[in-house]
C-alpha positions in Angstrom: 100.6 124.7 -42.5 98.9 123.4 -45.6 98.2 123.9 -49.3 95.5 126.5 -49.8 92.6 125.8 -52.1 92.1 128.8 -54.5 88.3 128.9 -54.4 88.1 128.9 -50.6 91.4 130.3 -49.4 91.9 127.3 -47.0 92.9 123.7 -47.5 90.3 121.0 -48.3 90.6 117.5 -47.0 88.6 114.2 -47.0 87.0 112.2 -44.3 86.1 108.7 -45.2 84.7 105.6 -43.5 85.0 103.2 -46.6 81.2 103.0 -46.8 79.8 99.5 -47.4 76.8 99.9 -49.7 73.7 97.7 -50.1 74.6 94.9 -52.5 78.3 95.7 -52.1 81.3 94.0 -50.4 84.0 95.2 -48.0 86.6 94.4 -50.6 84.8 96.8 -53.0 84.5 99.5 -50.3 88.3 99.4 -49.6 89.0 99.5 -53.4 86.7 102.5 -53.8 88.5 104.2 -50.9 91.8 103.9 -52.6 90.4 105.1 -55.9 88.8 108.1 -54.2 92.1 108.9 -52.4 94.0 108.8 -55.7 91.5 111.1 -57.4 91.3 113.6 -54.5 95.1 113.7 -54.4 95.0 114.7 -58.0 92.3 117.3 -57.4 94.4 119.0 -54.7 92.9 117.8 -51.4 95.4 118.1 -48.6 94.8 115.1 -46.4 92.7 111.9 -46.4 91.5 110.6 -43.0 89.9 107.3 -42.1 87.5 107.0 -39.1 87.4 104.2 -36.5 84.0 102.7 -36.0 83.0 99.2 -35.0 80.0 96.9 -35.3 78.7 99.1 -38.1 77.4 97.3 -41.2 77.9 100.5 -43.3 81.6 101.1 -42.4 84.7 99.1 -43.5 87.4 101.3 -41.8 87.3 99.6 -38.4 90.9 98.4 -38.6 91.9 102.0 -39.2 95.6 101.8 -39.2 95.6 99.0 -41.8 93.4 101.1 -44.1 95.6 104.1 -43.6 98.5 101.9 -44.8 96.5 100.8 -47.8 95.7 104.3 -48.8 99.2 105.7 -48.2 100.8 102.9 -50.2 98.5 103.7 -53.2 99.1 107.4 -53.2 102.2 109.6 -53.2 101.7 113.1 -51.8 98.4 113.4 -49.9 98.7 113.2 -46.2 96.9 110.2 -44.7 95.7 109.7 -41.2 93.0 108.9 -38.7 89.9 110.9 -38.1 90.2 109.4 -35.7 91.6 106.6 -33.7 89.4 106.2 -30.6 92.2 106.0 -28.0 90.2 104.5 -25.1 89.8 101.4 -27.3 93.5 100.8 -27.4 96.7 100.6 -25.3 98.7 103.8 -26.1 101.8 101.7 -26.8 99.9 99.8 -29.6 99.0 103.1 -31.3 102.5 104.5 -30.9 103.9 101.3 -32.6 101.2 101.3 -35.3 101.7 104.9 -36.3 105.4 104.7 -35.8 105.3 101.9 -38.4 103.1 104.0 -40.7 105.4 107.1 -40.4 108.5 104.9 -41.0 106.9 103.5 -44.2 105.5 106.9 -45.4 107.7 109.6 -43.9 106.1 113.0 -43.5 102.7 111.9 -44.6 101.0 110.4 -41.6 98.5 112.2 -39.2 97.3 110.8 -35.9 93.9 112.2 -35.0 92.6 111.0 -31.7 89.1 110.8 -30.2 87.8 109.7 -26.8 84.4 108.3 -27.8 84.1 104.6 -28.3 83.0 104.9 -32.0 80.5 102.1 -31.3 77.9 100.8 -28.8 78.7 99.8 -25.2 78.9 96.1 -25.7 81.3 96.4 -28.6 83.4 98.9 -26.7 83.6 96.4 -23.8 84.7 93.7 -26.2 87.4 96.0 -27.7 88.8 97.2 -24.4 88.7 93.9 -22.5 90.0 94.0 -18.9 91.5 97.5 -19.3 88.0 98.9 -18.6 88.8 102.4 -20.0 85.7 104.5 -20.4 87.2 107.7 -21.9 87.5 109.6 -18.6 91.3 108.8 -18.5 91.7 110.1 -22.1 94.1 113.0 -21.0 96.3 110.4 -19.2 96.2 108.1 -22.2 97.2 110.9 -24.5 100.1 111.9 -22.2 101.3 108.3 -22.2 101.1 108.0 -26.0 103.0 111.3 -26.5 105.6 110.1 -24.0 106.1 106.9 -26.1 106.7 109.0 -29.2 108.9 111.6 -27.4 110.5 110.1 -24.3 112.9 113.1 -24.0 109.9 115.5 -23.6 108.2 113.3 -21.0 108.2 114.3 -17.3 108.6 110.7 -16.3 111.0 108.0 -17.5 109.4 105.5 -19.9 110.4 101.9 -18.9 109.0 100.6 -22.2 110.0 101.9 -25.6 107.8 102.2 -28.7 109.8 100.8 -31.6 108.9 101.9 -34.2 107.5 105.2 -32.9 110.0 106.6 -30.5 111.6 109.9 -31.8 109.3 110.3 -34.8 107.5 113.5 -35.5 103.9 112.3 -36.0 101.4 115.2 -35.9 98.8 114.6 -33.2 95.3 116.1 -33.5 92.5 116.0 -31.0 89.0 115.4 -32.3 85.8 116.3 -30.7 82.0 116.7 -31.0 81.7 118.8 -27.7 83.8 121.1 -25.6 86.0 118.5 -23.8 88.6 117.9 -26.5 88.4 121.6 -27.6 89.6 122.6 -24.2 92.2 119.9 -24.0 93.6 120.8 -27.4 93.7 124.4 -26.4 95.5 123.6 -23.1 98.1 121.5 -24.8 98.6 123.7 -27.9 97.5 121.0 -30.3 95.5 121.2 -33.6 91.8 120.5 -33.2 89.3 119.0 -35.5 85.5 119.2 -34.8 82.9 116.7 -36.0 80.6 119.3 -37.5 79.2 116.6 -39.9 77.1 115.1 -37.0 77.2 117.7 -34.3 76.4 121.0 -36.1 75.0 122.9 -33.2 78.2 122.8 -31.2 80.6 123.6 -34.0 80.9 127.4 -33.6 80.9 127.3 -29.7 83.6 124.6 -29.7 85.8 126.4 -32.2 85.5 129.6 -30.3 86.3 127.9 -27.1 89.4 126.3 -28.6 90.7 129.6 -30.1 90.0 131.7 -27.0 91.7 129.3 -24.6 94.6 128.3 -26.9 98.1 128.2 -25.3 101.1 128.3 -27.7 103.3 125.2 -27.6 106.2 123.6 -29.3 103.7 122.1 -31.8 101.8 125.3 -32.7 102.3 129.0 -32.0 98.6 129.8 -32.8 95.4 127.7 -32.9 94.7 125.6 -36.0 91.1 124.4 -36.2 89.6 122.0 -38.8 85.9 121.3 -39.2 84.3 118.3 -40.8 81.1 118.9 -42.8 78.9 116.7 -45.0 79.0 118.0 -48.6 77.1 116.3 -51.4 77.6 118.0 -54.8 76.2 117.0 -58.2 75.7 118.7 -61.5 72.3 120.1 -60.4 70.6 120.9 -57.1 68.0 118.2 -57.8 70.5 115.5 -58.4 72.4 116.4 -55.2 69.2 116.3 -53.2 68.5 112.8 -54.6 72.0 111.5 -53.8 71.7 112.9 -50.2 68.8 110.6 -49.4 71.3 107.8 -48.9 72.9 109.8 -46.1 69.4 110.6 -44.7 68.3 107.0 -44.7 71.6 105.9 -43.0 71.2 108.4 -40.2 67.5 107.4 -39.9 68.6 103.8 -39.4 70.8 105.1 -36.5 67.8 106.7 -34.9 65.8 103.6 -35.2 68.6 101.2 -34.3 68.1 99.3 -37.6 71.6 99.8 -38.9 72.6 98.3 -42.3 74.7 99.1 -45.3 74.5 102.5 -47.0 71.2 102.4 -48.9 70.5 103.4 -52.5 68.9 106.9 -52.9 65.2 107.4 -53.1 63.0 110.1 -54.7 60.9 110.9 -51.7 62.0 110.7 -48.1 58.6 111.9 -46.8 57.3 108.3 -47.3 60.1 107.0 -45.0 60.3 109.3 -42.0 57.9 110.8 -39.5 58.0 114.5 -38.7 59.7 113.8 -35.4 62.4 111.7 -37.1 62.9 114.4 -39.8 63.4 117.0 -37.0 65.9 114.7 -35.2 67.8 114.2 -38.4 67.9 118.0 -38.9 69.6 118.2 -35.5 72.4 115.9 -36.7 72.6 116.9 -40.4 71.7 120.5 -40.2 75.0 121.8 -41.4 75.1 119.5 -44.5 75.8 121.3 -47.8 73.8 119.8 -50.7 73.5 121.1 -54.2 74.9 121.8 -57.6 78.3 123.5 -58.2 77.2 127.1 -57.6 75.1 126.2 -54.6 77.9 124.2 -53.0 80.5 126.9 -53.6 78.4 129.6 -52.1 77.2 127.6 -49.1 80.7 126.3 -48.4 82.2 129.8 -48.4 79.5 130.9 -46.0 80.2 127.9 -43.7 83.9 128.7 -43.7 83.2 132.3 -42.8 80.8 131.3 -40.0 83.1 128.7 -38.4 86.4 130.6 -39.2 87.8 127.1 -39.9 91.5 126.9 -40.9 90.7 123.8 -42.9 87.6 122.0 -44.1 87.3 118.2 -44.1 84.6 116.9 -46.4 82.5 113.8 -45.6 80.2 112.3 -48.2 77.8 109.4 -47.8 77.0 108.7 -51.4 75.8 105.3 -52.7 77.2 105.3 -56.2 81.0 105.5 -56.3 81.1 107.5 -59.6 78.7 110.0 -58.1 80.9 110.2 -55.0 84.0 110.9 -57.2 82.1 113.6 -59.1 81.0 115.2 -55.8 84.6 115.6 -54.6 85.6 116.8 -58.1 82.9 119.5 -58.1 83.9 120.7 -54.6 87.5 121.0 -55.6 86.8 122.8 -58.9 88.2 126.4 -59.1 
């Protein structure tokens, strides 16, 4: 299904949110995203996904389809897609048309990853969804409607409205999840599945096992294909990587405290910033993170792949300095 990375024997991909850093601008964030995409394409990464979040001062990828177009237009071979589009925030027809347009502009390079979480707080979700009042419980029905817009011939019901662009295009659909719901749905429908191991580490292996053990072959896949997202921060030494990782730790600490802001600069000592309870809570969210120099990262990533039995790894990296972020992805991809 994908190019195999020599060091890990499975494909490596990128998960990005176009991070907005302290002292930076959205314009700079989007420029850095394209620069990272161009570099990771050169380094052999298989796909580059953008995530939909809203009302987040540290994330510039909220208009996800537009950023996908920005990245795809500036690259030539890497697959570009959503990790993911939060479908309850949108009418399925809108997503069919948006991704139909993207696939028409960049044939054979677009992925449509779908999630059912809001990707934001309740008030923002209500503002996004308006009078439709979707709350995620109807995600399977929304998914079926979206797939019917893209493939009316395969739909059990006639579609009175057509998605143009979109209709008849082969746009790979992935289901994303951080629990067992989407794992089961992806297995039932025979779709590829991507798990959010970067912020839900304790459920990664159970969800992947559930997906594989319940998988039903389909026209899309004859066997399960599972991808896992994981935070990886690499540098030229373990000490430097641990320092860079404090930006991610501060960011997630701001989530816990509900004091969200841009991605902060790294600090030398997190113990002056968090309580023991907060440190333990962060460990629950970030426990699978791989942080270190080249050898440490290579060994830990190989162990993670073995433990999860992932068919593909998607690397997330909240790193304040853009050059350090580039270097991290370069180290990870090194033979």
